[in-house]
C-alpha positions in Angstrom: 21.9 -9.5 22.6 22.7 -10.8 26.0 20.1 -11.9 28.6 19.5 -10.3 31.9 20.8 -12.1 35.0 19.1 -12.1 38.4 21.3 -12.2 41.5 21.3 -11.6 45.3 25.0 -12.4 45.8 26.6 -9.3 47.4 30.1 -9.9 46.0 28.7 -10.5 42.5 26.6 -7.3 42.7 29.6 -5.2 43.9 31.9 -6.6 41.3 29.4 -6.0 38.5 28.7 -2.4 39.7 32.3 -1.5 40.1 33.3 -3.0 36.7 30.8 -0.6 35.1 31.7 2.4 37.4 28.6 2.1 39.5 28.2 3.1 43.1 25.6 2.3 45.7 23.2 5.3 46.1 19.7 6.5 47.0 17.6 9.0 45.1 17.2 12.0 47.4 13.8 12.6 48.8 11.4 14.6 46.6 9.3 16.2 49.3 9.7 20.0 50.1 12.5 19.6 52.6 14.3 16.7 50.8 14.0 14.5 53.9 11.9 11.8 52.3 13.1 8.2 52.2 15.4 7.6 49.2 15.0 4.9 46.6 17.8 2.4 46.5 19.8 2.4 43.2 23.1 1.6 41.6 24.2 4.9 40.2 26.6 5.6 37.4 28.0 9.1 38.0 30.4 9.1 35.0 27.5 8.3 32.7 24.8 10.5 34.2 24.2 14.2 34.1 21.7 14.0 36.9 24.1 13.5 39.8 22.4 16.1 42.0 19.4 13.8 42.7 21.6 10.9 44.0 23.4 10.5 47.3 26.1 7.9 47.4 25.9 5.5 50.3 28.2 2.7 51.6 27.9 -0.9 50.4 27.0 -1.9 53.9 24.1 0.6 53.9 23.1 -0.6 50.4 23.0 -4.3 51.3 21.3 -3.6 54.7 18.3 -2.1 52.8 18.7 -4.6 49.9 18.2 -7.5 52.4 15.5 -5.7 54.5 13.4 -5.2 51.3 14.2 -8.7 49.9 15.6 -7.4 46.6 17.6 -8.9 43.8 19.6 -7.2 41.0 18.4 -7.9 37.5 21.3 -6.9 35.2 22.8 -7.2 31.8 26.3 -8.7 32.2 27.5 -6.0 29.7 26.5 -3.2 31.9 23.7 -1.8 29.6 20.8 -2.5 32.0 20.1 -2.9 35.7 17.1 -2.9 38.0 16.4 -3.7 41.6 13.5 -6.1 41.7 11.6 -8.2 44.3 13.3 -11.6 44.8 10.0 -13.5 44.4 
């Protein structure tokens, strides 16, 4: 079993996501009109049947919010697990 790795390196995050068919996304708002602020995620559309709840965004948008919220990516190098966490 491999250990999770924590990173804030944008190039490393993009390379890891793309290697595992991930795209930058937000979970669409859950309020009545769907306009609520989305939760940042790396989404795997080829592996998920729940694609309707995700909205793909650009890497620039992703990293702007990533930096604004001082996040880091905790991930399994083999692509089994990922989670956005606080850097601290």
